[in-house]
C-alpha positions in Angstrom: -151.7 -46.8 79.5 -150.5 -49.8 77.5 -153.9 -51.1 76.3 -154.6 -53.3 73.3 -156.3 -50.6 71.3 -153.0 -48.7 71.3 -151.5 -51.5 69.2 -152.9 -49.8 66.0 -151.3 -46.6 67.0 -147.9 -48.4 67.5 -148.2 -49.7 63.9 -149.0 -46.3 62.7 -145.8 -44.9 64.2 -143.9 -47.9 63.0 -145.0 -47.4 59.4 -144.5 -43.6 59.5 -141.1 -44.0 61.1 -139.8 -46.1 58.3 -141.4 -43.9 55.7 -139.7 -40.8 57.1 -136.3 -42.4 58.0 -136.1 -45.6 56.1 -133.9 -43.9 53.6 -131.2 -43.6 56.2 -130.7 -47.4 56.5 -128.2 -47.6 53.7 -126.3 -44.6 55.0 -122.7 -44.7 56.2 -121.2 -43.6 59.5 -121.0 -39.8 59.7 -119.7 -37.0 61.8 -119.4 -37.9 65.5 -119.9 -41.6 64.7 -116.1 -41.7 64.5 -115.8 -40.6 68.1 -118.3 -43.0 69.5 -118.0 -46.0 67.1 -115.6 -46.3 64.2 -112.5 -44.8 65.8 -113.4 -45.5 69.5 -111.0 -48.2 70.7 -113.4 -49.2 73.6 -116.3 -49.6 71.2 -114.3 -51.8 68.9 -113.6 -54.2 71.7 -117.3 -55.2 71.7 -118.3 -56.9 74.9 -114.8 -56.7 76.3 -114.8 -52.9 76.1 -118.0 -52.4 78.2 -116.2 -51.9 81.5 -113.9 -49.3 79.9 -117.0 -47.4 78.6 -118.5 -47.4 82.1 -115.3 -46.2 83.8 -114.1 -43.5 81.5 -115.0 -40.1 80.0 -116.7 -40.6 76.6 -113.8 -39.1 74.7 -111.1 -41.4 76.2 -111.9 -44.3 73.8 -111.3 -42.0 70.9 -108.3 -39.9 72.0 -106.7 -42.6 74.1 -106.3 -40.2 77.0 -108.6 -38.0 79.0 -108.8 -34.5 77.4 -110.5 -31.5 78.9 -112.3 -30.5 75.7 -115.6 -29.5 77.1 -116.8 -28.1 80.4 -117.6 -30.9 82.9 -116.6 -33.7 80.6 -118.9 -36.2 78.9 -120.2 -39.3 80.7 -122.8 -41.2 78.6 -121.9 -44.8 79.2 -125.3 -46.4 78.6 -125.5 -45.3 75.0 -121.8 -46.2 74.5 -122.5 -49.7 75.9 -125.3 -50.1 73.3 -122.7 -49.3 70.6 -120.4 -51.9 72.1 -123.2 -54.5 71.9 -124.0 -53.5 68.3 -120.3 -53.9 67.4 -120.0 -57.2 69.2 -123.0 -58.7 67.4 -122.7 -57.1 63.9 -119.2 -55.6 63.7 -118.7 -52.2 62.2 -122.2 -52.1 60.7 -123.7 -48.7 59.8 -127.0 -50.5 58.8 -127.5 -51.9 62.3 -126.8 -48.5 63.9 -129.2 -46.7 61.6 -131.9 -49.4 62.1 -131.6 -49.1 65.9 -131.9 -45.3 65.6 -135.1 -45.6 63.5 -136.6 -48.1 65.9 -135.7 -45.9 68.9 -137.3 -42.9 67.2 -140.5 -44.9 66.6 -140.5 -45.8 70.3 -140.0 -42.2 71.3 -143.0 -41.1 69.2 -145.2 -43.9 70.4 -144.4 -43.3 74.1 -144.9 -39.6 73.7 -148.4 -40.3 72.3 -149.3 -42.7 75.1 -148.3 -40.2 77.8 -150.0 -37.3 76.1 -153.1 -39.4 75.7 -153.1 -40.0 79.5 -152.3 -36.5 80.5 -154.7 -34.7 78.2 -157.9 -36.4 79.4 -159.0 -33.0 80.7 -159.5 -31.6 77.2 -163.0 -31.9 75.8 -163.5 -35.7 76.1 -161.6 -38.9 76.1 -162.0 -39.2 72.3 -160.8 -35.6 71.9 -157.8 -36.3 74.1 -156.8 -39.3 72.0 -157.0 -37.4 68.7 -155.3 -34.3 70.2 -152.6 -36.4 71.7 -152.1 -38.1 68.4 -151.9 -34.8 66.6 -149.4 -33.3 68.9 -147.3 -36.5 68.9 -147.3 -36.7 65.1 -146.4 -33.0 64.7 -143.4 -33.7 66.9 -142.7 -37.0 65.1 -142.7 -35.4 61.6 -140.7 -32.3 62.5 -137.6 -32.0 60.3 -135.4 -30.6 63.1 -135.0 -34.2 64.5 -133.1 -35.4 61.4 -129.8 -34.7 63.1 -130.6 -37.0 65.9 -132.1 -39.9 63.9 -129.9 -39.8 60.8 -126.7 -39.6 62.8 -126.1 -42.9 64.7 -124.4 -41.0 67.6 -127.9 -39.4 68.2 -129.0 -42.6 69.9 -128.0 -41.1 73.2 -130.7 -38.3 72.8 -133.4 -40.9 72.1 -132.4 -43.3 74.8 -132.5 -40.4 77.3 -135.9 -39.3 76.0 -137.3 -42.9 76.3 -136.0 -43.1 79.8 -137.5 -39.7 80.7 -140.9 -40.6 79.3 -140.9 -44.0 81.1 -139.8 -42.4 84.4 -142.7 -40.0 84.1 -145.1 -42.9 83.3 -144.0 -44.8 86.5 -144.4 -41.7 88.6 -148.0 -41.3 87.4 -148.5 -45.0 88.1 -147.3 -44.6 91.6 -149.6 -41.6 92.2 -152.5 -43.7 91.0 -151.7 -47.0 92.8 -149.2 -46.1 95.5 -147.1 -49.2 94.8 -143.5 -49.2 95.9 -142.6 -51.1 92.8 -143.4 -48.1 90.7 -141.1 -45.9 92.8 -138.3 -48.5 92.3 -139.0 -48.6 88.5 -139.0 -44.8 88.3 -135.7 -44.7 90.1 -134.1 -47.3 87.8 -135.4 -45.9 84.6 -134.5 -42.3 85.4 -131.0 -43.4 86.5 -130.6 -45.1 83.1 -131.8 -42.0 81.3 -129.1 -40.0 83.1 -126.5 -42.6 82.0 -127.7 -42.1 78.4 -127.2 -38.4 78.4 -126.8 -35.7 81.1 -129.6 -33.5 79.9 -132.1 -35.9 81.4 -131.4 -34.0 84.7 -133.8 -31.3 83.6 -136.7 -33.8 84.1 -136.2 -33.3 87.8 -138.2 -30.2 87.1 -140.3 -31.4 84.2 -141.9 -34.3 86.0 -143.2 -32.3 89.0 -144.3 -29.6 86.5 -146.2 -32.2 84.6 -147.8 -33.7 87.7 -148.9 -30.2 88.7 -150.4 -29.2 85.4 -152.2 -32.5 84.5 -153.1 -34.1 87.8 -154.8 -33.2 91.1 -152.1 -34.7 93.2 -150.5 -32.5 95.8 -146.7 -32.0 96.0 -146.8 -33.7 99.4 -148.4 -36.9 98.0 -146.0 -36.9 95.1 -143.0 -36.3 97.3 -141.9 -40.0 97.5 -141.8 -40.2 93.7 -139.8 -37.0 93.5 -137.4 -38.3 96.1 -136.8 -41.5 94.2 -135.9 -39.4 91.1 -133.6 -37.2 93.3 -132.0 -40.3 94.7 -131.3 -41.6 91.2 -129.8 -38.3 90.3 -127.5 -38.3 93.4 -126.3 -41.8 92.6 -125.7 -40.8 89.0 -123.8 -37.7 90.0 -121.7 -39.6 92.5 -120.7 -42.2 89.8 -120.1 -39.5 87.3 -117.9 -37.5 89.7 -115.8 -40.5 90.4 -115.2 -41.1 86.7 -114.9 -37.7 85.1 -114.7 -35.3 88.1 -116.9 -32.4 88.7 -117.1 -28.7 88.3 -118.0 -26.4 85.4 -115.3 -24.3 83.8 -114.1 -22.8 80.6 -111.6 -25.4 79.6 -111.4 -24.8 75.8 -108.6 -22.7 74.3 -109.9 -23.1 70.7 -112.6 -21.2 69.0 -114.1 -24.5 67.8 -114.5 -25.7 71.4 -115.5 -22.3 72.8 -117.2 -20.1 70.2 -117.2 -17.2 72.7 -113.5 -17.3 73.2 -112.8 -13.9 71.6 -116.1 -12.2 72.7 -116.7 -9.8 75.5 -119.2 -10.9 78.2 -121.8 -8.5 76.8 -121.3 -10.0 73.3 -121.4 -13.5 74.6 -124.8 -13.2 76.2 -126.3 -11.1 73.3 -125.2 -14.0 71.0 -126.7 -16.6 73.3 -130.0 -14.7 73.1 -129.6 -14.7 69.3 -129.3 -18.5 69.3 -132.4 -18.8 71.5 -134.3 -16.9 68.9 -132.8 -19.1 66.2 -134.2 -22.2 67.9 -137.7 -20.7 67.8 -137.3 -19.8 64.1 -136.2 -23.3 63.2 -139.2 -24.8 65.1 -141.6 -22.5 63.2 -139.7 -22.7 59.9 -137.2 -25.5 59.8 -135.1 -24.3 56.8 -132.3 -24.2 56.1 -130.9 -27.0 58.4 -127.2 -27.5 59.0 -125.0 -29.4 61.4 -122.6 -26.5 61.4 -123.8 -23.8 63.9 -120.2 -23.3 64.9 -118.0 -20.1 64.3 -118.8 -18.1 62.4 -122.1 -19.3 60.9 -123.6 -17.8 64.0 -122.2 -14.2 64.2 -121.1 -12.6 67.4 -123.5 -9.7 68.0 -124.3 -7.1 70.6 -127.5 -6.0 72.3 -128.3 -3.5 69.5 -128.8 -6.3 67.0 -132.5 -6.2 65.8 -132.8 -10.0 66.0 -131.6 -10.0 69.6 -134.1 -7.3 70.4 -136.9 -9.3 68.7 -135.8 -12.4 70.6 -135.9 -10.6 73.9 -139.4 -9.3 73.2 -140.6 -12.7 72.1 -139.3 -14.4 75.3 -140.8 -11.6 77.5 -144.1 -12.4 75.8 -143.7 -16.1 76.4 -142.7 -15.5 80.0 -145.9 -13.4 80.5 -148.1 -16.1 79.0 -146.3 -18.8 81.0 -146.6 -17.0 84.3 -150.2 -15.8 83.7 -151.3 -19.3 82.9 -149.4 -21.1 85.6 -152.1 -21.0 88.3 -154.8 -21.8 85.7 -152.8 -24.8 84.5 -153.0 -23.5 81.0 -151.5 -25.8 78.3 -149.6 -22.8 76.7 -148.0 -22.2 80.1 -146.9 -25.8 80.4 -145.6 -25.9 76.9 -143.5 -22.8 77.4 -142.1 -24.0 80.7 -141.3 -27.4 79.1 -139.5 -25.8 76.2 -137.4 -23.4 78.4 -136.5 -26.0 81.1 -135.4 -28.8 78.7 -133.5 -26.3 76.5 -131.8 -24.6 79.5 -129.0 -27.1 79.9 -127.9 -26.7 76.3 -128.4 -22.9 76.1 -124.9 -21.8 77.2 -126.6 -19.8 80.0 -125.9 -22.4 82.7 -122.5 -23.6 81.5 -120.5 -23.5 78.3 -121.4 -26.4 75.9 -118.6 -25.9 73.4 -120.9 -24.7 70.5 -123.3 -21.9 69.8 -126.2 -24.3 69.2 -127.3 -27.5 67.5 -130.5 -28.9 66.2 -130.3 -32.0 68.4 -130.5 -29.7 71.5 -134.2 -29.1 70.9 -135.0 -32.8 70.2 -137.0 -33.0 73.5 -137.8 -29.2 73.8 -139.7 -29.3 70.5 -142.5 -31.2 72.4 -143.5 -27.9 73.8 -143.7 -26.3 70.4 -145.7 -29.3 69.0 -148.2 -29.0 71.8 -148.8 -25.3 71.1 -149.1 -26.0 67.3 -151.5 -28.9 67.9 -153.6 -26.7 70.2 -153.8 -23.9 67.6 -154.8 -26.4 64.9 -157.2 -28.5 67.0 -158.9 -25.9 69.1 -158.0 -22.5 67.7 -158.6 -23.0 64.0 -162.3 -24.1 64.3 -163.0 -20.7 66.0 -162.3 -19.0 62.7 -165.2 -20.8 61.0 -168.9 -20.8 61.6 -169.7 -24.4 60.5 -168.1 -27.6 61.7 -167.7 -28.8 58.2 -165.7 -25.8 57.2 -163.5 -26.0 60.2 -162.9 -29.7 59.7 -161.9 -29.1 56.1 -159.6 -26.3 57.2 -157.9 -28.6 59.8 -157.4 -31.3 57.2 -156.0 -28.8 54.7 -153.6 -27.3 57.3 -152.5 -30.8 58.4 -152.0 -31.9 54.8 -149.8 -28.9 54.1 -147.7 -29.3 57.2 -147.4 -33.0 56.7 -146.2 -32.6 53.1 -143.8 -29.9 54.0 -142.4 -31.6 57.1 -142.1 -35.1 55.5 -140.5 -33.7 52.3 -138.0 -31.7 54.3 -137.2 -34.7 56.6 -136.7 -37.2 53.8 -134.6 -34.8 51.7 -132.6 -33.7 54.7 -131.9 -37.4 55.4 -130.2 -37.7 52.0 -127.6 -35.1 53.1 -126.6 -37.3 56.0 -125.6 -40.2 53.7 -121.9 -39.8 54.4 -119.3 -37.3 55.4 -118.8 -36.1 51.9 -122.5 -35.3 51.1 -123.0 -33.8 54.6 -120.0 -31.6 54.6 -120.2 -30.3 51.0 -123.9 -29.6 51.3 -123.8 -27.9 54.7 -120.6 -25.9 53.8 -122.7 -24.1 51.2 -125.3 -23.3 53.8 -122.9 -22.4 56.6 -120.7 -20.5 54.3 -119.1 -18.8 57.3 -119.0 -22.1 59.2 -115.4 -23.2 59.7 -116.3 -26.7 60.8 -118.3 -27.8 57.7 -115.8 -26.1 55.3 -112.8 -27.8 56.9 -114.6 -31.1 56.9 -115.5 -30.8 53.2 -112.0 -29.9 52.3 -110.6 -32.8 54.4 -113.0 -35.4 53.1 -112.3 -34.5 49.5 -108.5 -34.5 50.1 -108.3 -37.7 52.0 -111.2 -39.8 50.5 -111.8 -38.5 47.0 -108.4 -37.4 45.7 -106.8 -40.9 46.2 -109.6 -42.4 44.1 -109.2 -40.0 41.2 -109.1 -41.9 37.9 -107.1 -39.3 35.9 -104.7 -36.3 36.6 -107.5 -33.9 35.4 -110.0 -35.4 37.9 -107.4 -35.2 40.7 -106.6 -31.6 39.9 -110.3 -30.7 40.0 -110.8 -32.4 43.3 -107.7 -30.7 44.8 -109.1 -27.3 43.7 -112.4 -28.1 45.4 -110.6 -29.1 48.6 -108.5 -26.0 48.6 -111.6 -23.9 48.0 -113.3 -25.2 51.1 -110.1 -25.0 53.2 -109.5 -21.4 52.1 -113.0 -20.6 53.4 -112.3 -22.2 56.7 -109.0 -20.4 57.1 -110.6 -17.1 56.1 -113.2 -17.6 58.8 -110.8 -18.8 61.4 -107.1 -18.1 60.6 -105.9 -20.0 63.7 -107.8 -23.2 62.8 -105.1 -25.8 63.1 -107.1 -28.6 61.3 -107.7 -26.3 58.4 -104.1 -25.2 58.2 -102.6 -28.7 58.2 -105.1 -29.9 55.6 -104.3 -26.9 53.4 -100.6 -27.7 53.7 -101.3 -31.3 52.7 -103.5 -30.2 49.8 -100.8 -27.8 48.5 -98.3 -30.7 48.6 -100.6 -32.9 46.7 -101.1 -30.2 44.1 -97.6 -28.8 43.7 -95.1 -31.2 45.4 -93.3 -28.1 46.5 -92.4 -27.4 50.1 -92.4 -23.7 49.4 -96.2 -23.8 49.0 -96.7 -26.0 52.0 -94.4 -24.6 54.8 -96.2 -21.2 55.3 -99.3 -23.2 56.6 -97.2 -25.4 58.8 -95.4 -22.3 60.2 -98.8 -20.9 61.1 -99.6 -24.0 63.1 -96.3 -24.0 64.9 -96.8 -20.4 65.9 -100.0 -21.6 67.7 -98.7 -24.9 68.9 -94.9 -25.6 68.6 -95.4 -29.2 69.6 -98.1 -30.1 67.1 -97.1 -33.7 66.2 -98.5 -34.1 62.8 -97.1 -30.8 61.6 -93.6 -31.6 62.9 -93.8 -35.0 61.1 -95.2 -33.6 57.9 -92.7 -30.8 57.8 -89.8 -33.3 57.8 -91.5 -35.4 55.1 -92.1 -32.6 52.6 -88.7 -31.0 53.2 -86.8 -34.2 52.6 -88.4 -34.2 49.1 -87.7 -30.6 48.4 -85.1 -30.3 45.6 -84.1 -26.7 46.4 -81.4 -27.5 49.0 -81.0 -23.9 50.1 -84.7 -23.5 50.8 -84.7 -26.9 52.6 -81.9 -25.6 54.9 -83.7 -22.3 55.4 -86.9 -24.0 56.2 -85.4 -26.3 58.8 -83.7 -23.4 60.5 -87.1 -21.6 60.6 -88.7 -24.7 62.1 -86.1 -24.8 64.8 -87.1 -21.2 65.8 -90.5 -22.6 66.6 -89.4 -25.8 68.2 -85.7 -26.0 69.2 -86.1 -29.5 70.7 -87.1 -31.4 67.6 -84.4 -34.0 67.1 -85.4 -34.9 63.5 -84.9 -31.3 62.3 -81.3 -31.3 63.6 -80.6 -34.7 62.1 -82.0 -33.8 58.7 -80.2 -30.5 58.7 -76.9 -32.3 59.4 -77.6 -34.9 56.7 -78.5 -32.1 54.2 -75.2 -30.2 55.0 -73.2 -33.4 54.7 -74.8 -34.9 51.5 -75.5 -31.8 49.5 -73.2 -29.1 50.8 -70.2 -31.3 51.7 -69.9 -29.2 54.9 -68.9 -31.9 57.4 -68.4 -29.4 60.2 -72.0 -28.1 60.1 -73.2 -31.7 59.5 -71.4 -32.8 62.7 -72.6 -29.8 64.7 -76.3 -30.4 63.9 -76.2 -34.2 64.3 -74.3 -33.9 67.6 -77.2 -31.6 68.8 -79.6 -34.3 67.7 -77.7 -36.9 69.8 -77.9 -34.7 72.9 -81.6 -34.6 72.5 -82.0 -38.3 71.6 -78.8 -40.1 72.7 -80.1 -43.6 71.9 -81.8 -42.9 68.6 -80.5 -45.3 65.9 -80.7 -42.9 63.0 -78.8 -40.3 64.9 -76.1 -42.7 65.9 -75.8 -44.1 62.5 -75.4 -40.7 60.8 -73.1 -39.3 63.4 -70.9 -42.4 63.1 -70.6 -41.7 59.3 -69.9 -38.0 59.8 -67.1 -38.8 62.4 -65.6 -41.3 60.0 -65.6 -39.0 57.0 -64.1 -36.3 59.3 -61.4 -38.9 60.3 -62.5 -38.8 63.9 -62.3 -42.6 64.0 -62.4 -43.0 67.8 -65.6 -41.1 68.1 -67.0 -43.0 65.1 -66.3 -46.3 66.8 -68.1 -45.2 70.0 -71.4 -44.1 68.3 -71.4 -47.0 65.7 -71.1 -49.5 68.5 -74.1 -47.9 70.2 -76.0 -48.0 66.9 -75.2 -51.8 66.6 -76.6 -52.3 70.1 -79.8 -50.7 68.8 -80.0 -52.7 65.6 -77.5 -55.6 65.6 -78.4 -57.0 62.2 -77.5 -54.1 59.9 -74.4 -55.1 58.0 -73.3 -51.6 56.9 -72.9 -50.6 60.5 -70.3 -53.4 60.9 -68.6 -52.3 57.7 -68.2 -48.7 58.8 -67.1 -49.8 62.2 -64.5 -52.1 60.6 -63.2 -49.3 58.5 -62.8 -47.0 61.5 -60.9 -49.7 63.4 -58.7 -50.3 60.3 -57.9 -46.6 60.1 -56.8 -46.6 63.8 -54.4 -49.4 63.0 -56.4 -52.2 64.7 -56.3 -54.5 61.6 -57.2 -57.8 63.2 -60.2 -56.4 65.0 -61.3 -54.7 61.8 -61.1 -58.0 59.9 -63.1 -59.8 62.6 -65.8 -57.1 62.5 -65.9 -57.3 58.7 -66.3 -61.1 58.9 -69.5 -60.3 61.0 -70.7 -57.9 58.3 -70.3 -60.6 55.6 -72.0 -63.2 57.8 -75.0 -60.9 58.1 -75.0 -59.9 54.4 -73.0 -62.4 52.2 -73.4 -60.1 49.1 -70.9 -57.5 50.6 -67.9 -57.2 48.2 -64.9 -57.2 50.5 -62.6 -56.2 47.6 -64.0 -52.6 47.9 -62.5 -52.3 51.3 -58.8 -52.5 52.4 -59.5 -55.0 55.0 
C-alpha cells in the first residue's frame, strides 16, 4: 500500500492542499476555537492540563464545571490533547493550529487515495484503478463542504478521527492478507485512538465489514478476529467514556439553541430531520451557499406535506432501492449509498439529539460516498455518451476542469470568510438571515470588539447601529434568546446611556432565568448610573419581583432612598433586608452602620460597624463613624481611642471636624 511510486501522489496532495487551504494560515481563532483552545483552562495549561483533558467532559475546561448541554456529553480527549501540545510548544498560536489542520487534511486525502487504490483493483485494470481512485479522492479533496472542518481549528477532531478510521481499515486489510497478529493489535490501537478523537468513529464498526464485503473475497468468518479487535477497542473506549462523562441518551437541553426541536411536535421534528437529510444531498451536489449557522430558524420547522420533504423521501427511497438491489452484486453505487447513510446516521438526529439541525462538518466523511458516485459517473458513465475515445476523453477533461475550477474557487473564497469571528458572523448572518446564532454572534462581535476601537463618535454610532440591527434579527427569530437579549441591553446602554432603554431587555431575561448572573450584575451597574431617581427605584422594585433574594438590589435601593430621597426609614428597611441575606457583606454592614448612625440608633450602628471593621480593618472612615457613635452614647474616652486609630490609618483626617 505504501509504495515508493505513491510519493509523487503525496506531493500532489501536499501542493493541492496548500493551494486550497494555504490562505487559512494567517487566520485567527474562530467560533468553537474558544471552547477548545483560547478560553479552555485545561488547554491553556499545556502539558500540565493533559490529564484534565483525559479525565473530563470536553466542555469542563471551558465552563469550569460539568454542564449537561448536549445528549450524552462530549468526550474527545485525543484532539484536545493535541491542542494542549500545540499550546505548550507555541502558545496561543492560531498559525500553528491552522497549519496542523492543513497538514491533517492533506494526510486525509492521501490516505483515502491509497485505500481506494487498493480497494478498486477490480475495476478495469490496475492502471484504471489508480486513476479512478485518484479521481474519487481529488473530488473529495476539492469539495467545498469541507471548509468548515479545515478552516476552523476545532475541526481537527474530525480529521484525526478520519485518519484513524482509514488506518484501522488499512490494518484490517493487512491482517486479512497476511494473518499477522500485529495487524490486529495495530487495528485495535488505531481504532481506539480514532474513537478518542471523535465519537462518530463508532460508525466504522459497520463501515469496515461493509468495505471488506464489497471489495474483497474474504468471508465474515475469516475476518471475524479483525472485527472482534475493533469491537474490543469500542468496548474499552465506551467503558472509559462512561467513567468520565456517564452514559445514556436524553433530551437535556432546555434552550432552542441546544435543541432546535424544542417547540416542535414529534411529527414536525421528524419531517424537519428528513428536510435536513435532503439539504445534505443538495449541498453535496451544489455546495452553495455555505454557512456555519444551520441553527434555528435558518432551517424551518416543516411538516410532512412540505414539497422538499416529499422530494427527499422519494430520493432516499430511490437510493435505498439502488443500495439493496446492488448489495449482492457488490455494486459500487450500493456501497457508496450505504457508506453515506451509515457515516451520517450518528449526526442525523434520528439516533439521538445532536443539539443542532445539521452542520457541514457532519458530512466530512460521508461525502466520500458522494465522491465515489460522482467519480464513477465521470470516469465510466461519461464515455458511454460518446462514440470515439478522443471525444470522451475531451469531455472528461472538460467536466473535470469545470468542477475543479468551481470547487477550488468556492473553497478558497469560502476560506476567506473564516478569517475571524467578525468576517464569519457578518457574512453568514446575511446568508442565514433567520439564523439566530450568526446574527447574535455578529451583533456581539461588533459590540465587544469593534465599538471599543471606534476612532470617532460617528464611527461608534454607526457600529452600534450595525450591532443593534443584527441583535434585533436574532431576537425577532428567537425572542427568548438570552445571549441576544443581554447583548441588546448592553448595546442600548452604549448607545443611549439610559437605563430606560436597557432594562426591558434585562427584564425579559429574568423572566426566563431569574438567577442569570450577568443580567443581575449589569442591571445594578446601569441603574446606579441612571439620573432619574424615581425610575431607578421603580426598576429595582421590578427586579426584586423577579429575584427577591438579590442582596445588591436591596442594598442599592436602601442607598438610593437614603442619599436621594432622605428617607432613612426606607433606607434602613431595605439595607436590613440586605443584611439578612448577606450578614457578613462589608458594603451592607458599612451602609447599615451609616443609616443607623444618621437615625441616631447608635448602639445598632456600633454593632454593625465593628463587624464591618472585622471584614476590612484598614478603612479609616469606619473608625471615624464608630468613634462618632460611641461619642453620641457618651463613651468619650473610647471614642477618642477609636479616633486615634482612624488617624493612625489615615493621617490626613481632620479631627477638628469632629467633636472628639
